[in-house]
N, C-alpha and C positions, 0 to 999 in steps of 0.2 A: 504494500500500500504506500501511497505518497501523501504526505501531509499537505493539506490545502493551504496552509499558512506559510511554511518555510521550505517545503520541498523535500524534507527528510524522508527516508524510506524505512520501512519496518515490515515484518511479517504480519503484524496485526496492530491496529490503532483504534482508539476511541472514535466513534462517529457521533457528532453532535449537531445541534442547530441552535441559532441565537434566539433566545426566548422573546426578545423585543420585536422580532420580525413577525411573530404570531403565525397565522395560517399561511403566510407567504414564505415561511422559512424553508430553506433548502438544507439538506444534510451534507456535512463536510467532515472528512477524516482529519484527525489532528494527532500529532505526536505528543508525547507526555509533556515536553517543555511548553509547547504552544497551548496545550489544554490547560496547563497550570496557570498560564497568564490570564485566561478568560474563564476560569472555572465558575465564577459567580454570574457569568453572562450567558452560559450555554446549558443545554439539557442534553444528556447522553441518550442516544437512540439505541435500543437493543438491536443487535445484529440478527440476521435470519438464522445463523448457525454459530456454533462455538468453533473456535480455531484451535486445531490440534497440531502438534509437532512431534517428531520422533527424536528420542535421545540417541546420540551417537555412541554412548557407552553401553547401555543395556538393551538398546533397540526397542524399548517400550514406547507407547504413545502417551503423551501428556498434554494438558492445556498449555498453550504457549506462555501463560503466566507462571507456570511451574518450571520452565526451562530457564537456566541461568544466562545463557548466551545465544539467544534466538537469532537465526540467520535464515533469510528467505531462500527457499529451494534447497536447503541442506539436509532435508529429511528423506530424500529419495522419492519414493512412490508418488507419482502425480505432482511433482514439484512442491511437495509439502514443506513447511518450515521445519527446521531442525535445530538442535542445540544439545545441551547437557542438562539432565535432570539434577535436582538438588542432591540426591543420594550419590550419584556418580561424581558430581562436583566435589562433595565432601571426601570421597575416596581419593580423587586426584590430588586434593590438598593434604592428604594423609591424616585427616581428622576422624576417620571412621575405621574402627577395627572390625575386620571380617573374620 
């Protein structure tokens, strides 16, 4: 996705509309930084589907919110987002005893 405000890209972004525009409001994707600047002026629109990505360590599927380093198209199948789940990230950092 591409942020409508700054052009940043990410595998998933919040989609919102400006409350002041009322019924004429259009929906716009926004990155976390841009959303943070207008959080009191916009309403988040629920998306039609949840966004899932695949962990490069354990190969399981997770919500992109649960992946530490989400990258667009890094999950393989169908150009899905990918990254590292929190558990695999902890193992990489040596904080988890297996």
